[in-house]
C-alpha positions in Angstrom: 49.5 120.6 102.5 48.0 117.5 104.2 49.4 114.0 104.3 46.1 112.6 103.2 46.0 114.8 100.1 49.6 113.9 99.3 48.7 110.2 99.7 45.8 110.7 97.3 48.1 112.3 94.7 50.5 109.4 95.2 47.7 107.0 94.5 46.8 108.8 91.3 50.4 108.7 90.1 50.5 104.9 90.6 47.3 104.5 88.6 49.0 106.0 85.5 50.9 102.9 84.5 52.9 104.5 81.7 54.5 107.2 83.9 54.9 104.8 86.9 56.5 102.0 84.9 58.9 104.5 83.3 59.9 105.6 86.8 60.4 102.0 87.9 62.4 101.1 84.8 64.7 104.0 85.3 65.2 103.0 89.0 66.0 99.4 87.9 68.6 100.7 85.4 70.2 102.8 88.1 70.6 99.9 90.4 71.9 97.7 87.6 74.4 100.3 86.5 75.6 100.7 90.1 76.0 96.9 90.5 78.1 96.7 87.3 80.3 99.6 88.2 80.8 98.5 91.8 81.8 95.0 90.6 84.3 96.5 88.2 85.8 98.8 90.8 86.2 96.0 93.3 87.9 93.8 90.8 90.1 96.6 89.6 91.2 97.6 93.1 91.9 94.0 94.0 94.1 93.6 90.9 95.9 96.9 91.7 96.6 95.8 95.3 98.0 92.4 94.1 100.2 94.0 91.5 101.3 96.7 94.0 102.5 94.0 96.4 104.4 92.3 93.6 105.9 95.6 92.6 107.1 96.1 96.2 108.6 92.7 96.3 110.3 93.3 93.0 111.8 96.6 94.3 113.1 95.0 97.5 114.5 92.0 95.6 116.3 93.8 92.8 119.7 92.9 94.2 122.9 94.9 94.5 123.3 97.7 92.0 124.1 101.4 91.4 121.4 103.4 93.3 120.7 105.6 90.3 120.2 102.5 88.2 117.7 101.5 90.9 115.9 104.8 90.4 115.5 103.9 86.8 114.4 100.4 87.7 111.9 102.0 90.0 108.3 101.0 90.6 104.7 101.4 89.4 102.2 103.4 91.6 98.6 102.4 91.4 95.6 104.7 91.9 92.9 103.2 94.1 89.3 103.9 93.0 86.8 105.0 95.6 83.8 102.7 95.9 81.6 105.8 95.8 82.8 106.2 92.2 80.3 103.5 91.4 77.7 106.3 91.8 79.4 108.6 89.3 82.4 107.4 87.3 83.3 111.0 86.5 86.7 111.1 84.7 87.7 107.6 85.9 87.1 105.9 82.5 89.2 108.5 80.7 92.3 108.8 82.9 95.1 106.4 83.7 95.1 104.1 86.7 98.9 103.6 87.2 102.1 105.5 86.6 105.7 104.4 86.1 107.9 106.3 88.6 111.4 106.6 87.2 114.3 109.1 87.3 114.3 112.2 85.1 110.7 111.8 83.8 107.2 112.5 85.1 105.5 109.8 83.0 101.9 109.8 81.7 99.3 107.8 83.5 98.7 104.3 81.9 95.6 102.1 81.4 92.5 104.0 80.7 89.4 101.9 81.4 87.6 103.5 78.5 89.9 101.5 76.2 88.0 98.4 77.2 84.6 99.9 77.6 81.4 98.4 76.1 79.3 100.3 73.5 76.9 101.4 76.3 79.8 102.6 78.5 81.3 104.5 75.6 77.9 106.3 75.1 78.3 107.6 78.7 75.2 105.9 80.1 76.9 103.4 82.4 76.8 105.1 85.8 73.8 105.8 88.1 74.5 109.5 88.0 74.6 109.7 84.2 71.3 107.9 84.0 69.7 110.1 86.7 71.0 113.4 85.4 70.2 112.5 81.8 66.8 110.7 82.1 65.3 111.8 85.4 64.1 115.1 83.8 62.1 113.1 81.2 60.5 111.0 83.9 59.9 113.9 86.2 58.3 115.9 83.5 56.1 113.0 82.5 54.9 112.6 86.1 54.2 116.3 86.4 52.3 116.3 83.0 50.2 113.4 84.2 49.4 115.0 87.6 48.3 118.3 86.2 47.6 118.4 82.5 45.6 115.2 82.4 43.7 116.1 85.5 42.6 119.3 83.8 41.4 117.5 80.7 39.4 114.9 82.8 37.9 117.7 85.0 39.3 116.4 88.3 41.1 119.7 88.8 37.8 121.6 88.6 36.3 119.3 91.2 39.3 119.8 93.6 39.0 123.5 93.3 35.3 123.4 93.8 35.8 121.5 97.1 37.1 124.7 98.7 40.7 123.5 98.5 43.2 126.3 98.1 45.3 126.0 94.9 48.5 126.2 96.9 47.5 123.0 98.8 46.7 121.2 95.6 50.0 122.2 94.0 52.1 121.4 97.1 50.5 118.0 97.4 51.2 117.2 93.8 54.8 118.4 94.1 55.4 116.4 97.3 53.9 113.2 95.8 56.0 113.5 92.6 59.2 114.4 94.4 58.8 111.6 97.0 58.1 109.1 94.2 61.3 110.2 92.4 63.5 110.2 95.5 62.2 106.9 96.9 62.6 105.1 93.6 65.7 106.7 92.1 67.8 107.9 95.0 67.1 106.0 98.2 67.7 102.5 97.0 71.0 103.2 95.2 72.2 105.3 98.2 71.4 102.6 100.7 73.0 99.9 98.6 76.1 102.1 98.1 76.4 102.6 101.9 76.1 98.9 102.5 78.6 98.0 99.8 81.1 100.6 101.0 80.8 99.4 104.6 81.4 95.8 103.5 84.5 96.9 101.7 85.7 98.6 104.9 85.7 102.1 103.3 82.7 103.7 105.0 84.5 106.2 107.2 83.2 109.6 108.2 84.3 111.3 105.0 82.7 108.6 102.8 79.5 108.8 104.8 79.4 112.6 104.4 80.1 112.3 100.7 77.3 109.8 100.3 74.8 111.9 102.2 75.7 115.0 100.3 75.4 113.2 97.0 72.0 111.9 97.8 70.9 115.3 99.1 72.2 117.1 95.9 70.4 114.5 93.7 67.2 115.0 95.8 67.4 118.8 95.3 68.0 118.2 91.5 64.9 116.1 91.4 63.0 118.7 93.3 64.0 121.3 90.7 62.7 119.1 88.0 59.5 118.4 89.8 58.8 122.1 90.4 59.6 123.1 86.8 57.5 120.3 85.4 54.4 121.2 87.5 54.8 124.9 86.8 55.0 124.4 83.0 52.1 122.0 83.1 49.9 124.5 85.0 50.9 127.6 83.0 50.6 126.0 79.6 47.3 126.7 77.8 46.7 123.2 76.6 47.8 119.6 77.1 49.7 119.5 73.8 51.4 122.8 74.6 52.5 121.6 78.0 53.9 118.4 76.6 55.8 120.2 73.8 57.3 122.7 76.3 58.4 120.0 78.7 60.0 117.9 76.0 61.8 121.0 74.8 63.0 121.7 78.3 64.4 118.2 78.5 66.4 118.7 75.3 67.6 122.1 76.3 68.6 121.2 79.9 70.1 117.8 79.1 71.6 118.2 75.7 71.8 121.6 74.2 72.8 123.9 77.0 75.5 121.5 78.6 77.0 121.0 75.2 77.0 124.8 74.5 78.6 125.4 77.9 81.3 122.9 77.3 82.1 124.4 73.9 82.1 127.9 75.4 84.6 126.9 78.1 86.9 125.2 75.5 86.8 128.2 73.3 87.4 130.7 76.2 90.1 128.6 77.9 91.7 126.3 75.3 94.2 123.6 76.3 97.5 123.0 74.5 97.9 119.7 72.8 99.6 116.8 74.5 102.4 116.8 72.0 103.0 120.5 72.6 103.4 119.9 76.3 105.7 116.9 75.8 107.9 118.8 73.4 108.2 121.7 75.9 109.2 119.2 78.6 111.9 117.7 76.3 113.2 121.1 75.4 113.4 122.4 78.9 114.3 119.3 80.9 116.1 116.8 78.6 117.1 113.5 80.1 120.7 114.0 79.0 123.0 117.0 78.8 125.0 118.2 75.9 128.8 118.5 76.3 128.4 122.3 76.7 125.7 121.9 79.3 127.8 119.3 81.2 130.8 121.7 81.4 128.6 124.6 82.6 126.9 122.5 85.3 130.2 121.0 86.4 131.5 124.6 87.0 128.4 125.4 88.9 128.9 122.4 91.2 132.5 123.1 91.8 131.6 126.7 92.8 128.9 125.4 95.1 131.2 123.0 97.0 134.2 125.4 96.9 136.4 123.1 94.8 138.8 123.9 92.0 138.9 120.3 90.6 136.4 117.4 90.5 138.9 115.4 92.6 138.6 117.9 95.4 134.9 117.5 95.8 133.5 116.1 99.0 130.7 114.4 97.1 130.6 112.2 94.1 130.6 114.4 90.9 128.3 112.0 89.0 125.8 111.9 91.8 125.9 115.7 92.2 125.2 116.1 88.5 122.4 113.6 88.6 120.9 115.5 91.6 121.2 118.8 89.9 119.6 117.6 86.7 116.8 116.0 88.7 116.0 119.1 90.8 116.0 121.2 87.6 113.4 118.9 86.1 111.2 119.3 89.2 110.9 123.0 88.5 110.1 122.4 84.8 107.5 119.7 85.6 105.8 121.9 88.2 105.7 124.8 85.8 104.8 123.0 82.5 102.8 120.0 83.6 101.5 121.7 86.7 100.4 124.6 84.6 98.6 122.3 82.2 96.7 120.6 85.0 95.8 124.0 86.5 94.3 124.9 83.2 92.2 121.7 83.2 91.0 122.4 86.7 90.2 126.0 85.6 88.1 124.6 82.7 86.1 122.4 85.1 85.6 125.4 87.4 84.4 127.5 84.5 81.9 124.8 83.5 80.7 124.6 87.1 80.1 128.4 87.0 77.9 128.0 84.0 75.6 125.7 86.0 73.1 128.6 86.1 72.4 127.8 82.5 70.9 124.4 83.3 70.4 122.4 86.5 71.8 119.4 84.5 75.1 121.2 83.9 75.3 122.1 87.6 74.7 118.5 88.7 77.2 117.2 86.1 79.9 119.2 88.0 78.6 118.6 91.5 78.0 114.8 91.4 81.5 113.6 90.5 83.1 115.9 93.0 81.0 114.4 95.8 81.7 110.9 94.5 85.4 111.6 94.4 85.8 110.9 90.7 86.4 114.4 89.2 89.7 115.7 87.8 90.6 117.5 91.0 90.7 114.2 92.9 92.7 112.6 90.0 95.1 115.5 90.2 95.6 114.7 93.9 96.9 111.3 92.9 99.2 112.7 90.2 100.7 115.1 92.7 101.0 112.4 95.4 102.7 109.9 93.0 105.1 112.6 91.8 106.0 113.6 95.3 106.8 109.9 96.0 108.8 109.6 92.8 110.9 112.7 93.7 111.6 111.4 97.2 112.7 108.0 95.8 115.0 109.4 93.2 116.5 112.0 95.5 117.3 109.4 98.1 119.0 107.2 95.5 121.0 110.2 94.2 122.0 111.2 97.7 123.4 107.8 98.3 125.5 108.1 95.1 126.7 111.6 96.2 127.7 110.3 99.7 130.1 107.8 98.2 132.7 109.5 96.0 134.5 107.0 93.8 137.1 109.3 92.3 138.1 109.5 88.6 138.1 106.1 87.0 136.9 104.4 90.2 134.2 101.7 90.2 130.7 102.8 90.7 129.2 102.7 94.1 126.5 100.0 94.7 124.0 99.3 97.4 121.5 96.7 98.3 118.2 95.9 100.0 119.2 97.9 103.0 118.8 101.0 101.0 115.8 99.9 99.0 113.9 99.2 102.2 114.4 102.8 103.3 111.8 103.8 100.6 108.4 103.3 102.2 105.5 101.7 100.3 103.4 104.1 98.2 100.0 104.9 99.7 97.4 107.3 98.4 95.0 108.5 101.1 91.5 109.6 100.1 91.4 113.4 99.8 89.2 115.2 102.2 86.0 116.7 101.0 86.9 120.2 102.3 90.1 120.2 100.2 88.1 120.0 97.0 84.9 121.7 97.8 85.9 125.2 96.6 86.3 123.8 93.0 82.7 122.9 92.7 81.1 125.4 95.1 79.8 127.4 92.0 77.9 124.3 90.8 76.3 123.9 94.3 75.4 127.5 94.3 73.9 127.2 90.9 71.8 124.2 91.9 70.5 126.1 94.9 69.7 129.1 92.7 67.8 126.8 90.4 65.8 125.3 93.3 64.8 128.8 94.5 63.8 129.9 91.0 61.8 126.7 90.4 59.9 127.2 93.7 59.2 130.8 92.8 57.9 129.7 89.4 55.8 127.0 91.0 54.3 129.5 93.5 53.4 131.8 90.6 51.7 129.0 88.8 49.8 128.1 91.9 48.5 131.6 92.2 47.3 131.5 88.6 45.8 128.1 88.8 42.5 127.8 87.1 40.3 124.8 86.3 
């Protein structure tokens, strides 16, 4: 393959205005989608930061009260959205952005952006990744069809072969020209702008840079697979119409039929319980209030634990010990019930990633949000971090109640800002890439397998190339 031959193929591509303008229009849509998503993320993160500061001030300024009442007064925790999510929104529109941290309850996440989405956003075509994954196959196949099938009809392919050029050089030059056109128009601009925007926001650290590079590399590999498949089909097809029909069918199969089938297969093989079922199980196993029978049983347990025969002999406050016992019991239930539910969601995502061998589109749908930090595994990290913070807060409040026995009929112990200030501000650090890689490694392996298979098919087509 020579640079001059690749440049010649590039020139031929640009002369076909229909395919070239389709490529440019898709590139423009990708940039517009990124700009819209980035603006929304910046505004949302700014609002979250402002409200988080107000929440902190509210917590510190709540005045003197019973510490356990303060645990119910509690605070909201807000999930920061990574700027790289502007490349692929992933699950972000469908999951909550804040959670109320209070005693006894691990609450649901609140405020799902999809509730205020536009019609285009509800259609799932609002992020650069969704546009690239969904429509790049159509554009790539159109460019490949133009480069091969139309050349054959016009007789230019016969002239090239008659000029003593080896078929492999012709095919390699066409593939390089198409792939470079796709990458330079669809991937390079949005990646460069994403890097600049992330740097301006002060979020371009080593992890973010690595994520960005890997996202661009994965998308480039995906476009390479599409290029090789498009050229191979166009060369192996017996006619122009046949090539066009097969390519259009591949786009439907890769982008629509197979991913939907894979999703349905995963849901059938690993179904999730309903939200109401999970909530009812939590209420049954970790009620917020005890019955009279449960209260007697737990009081006997506490007396035995502290070696006392009567509540008045306890070294700790009985009410505080009961609250602490109830809270720690709920932790086990939440870990088992809610944690088990989240594990099943992650298992579904992993199973879908493993079905990436069915379609390069399905593989990229799993890989892209993981690299952008917007898949469910990253969301789970926030849920776990917020729950860990909630438990630390509630446990500290209950410990303060326990440490101040009031005796039977005595006034409740109270505390003030000196205790509230002992609770640190909530911060959610960005998860490392290595901590989440294993969940989407099957999708990366599937995309690599697709690239090898596409190259092998392209090599076969080159050997069989005839005028």
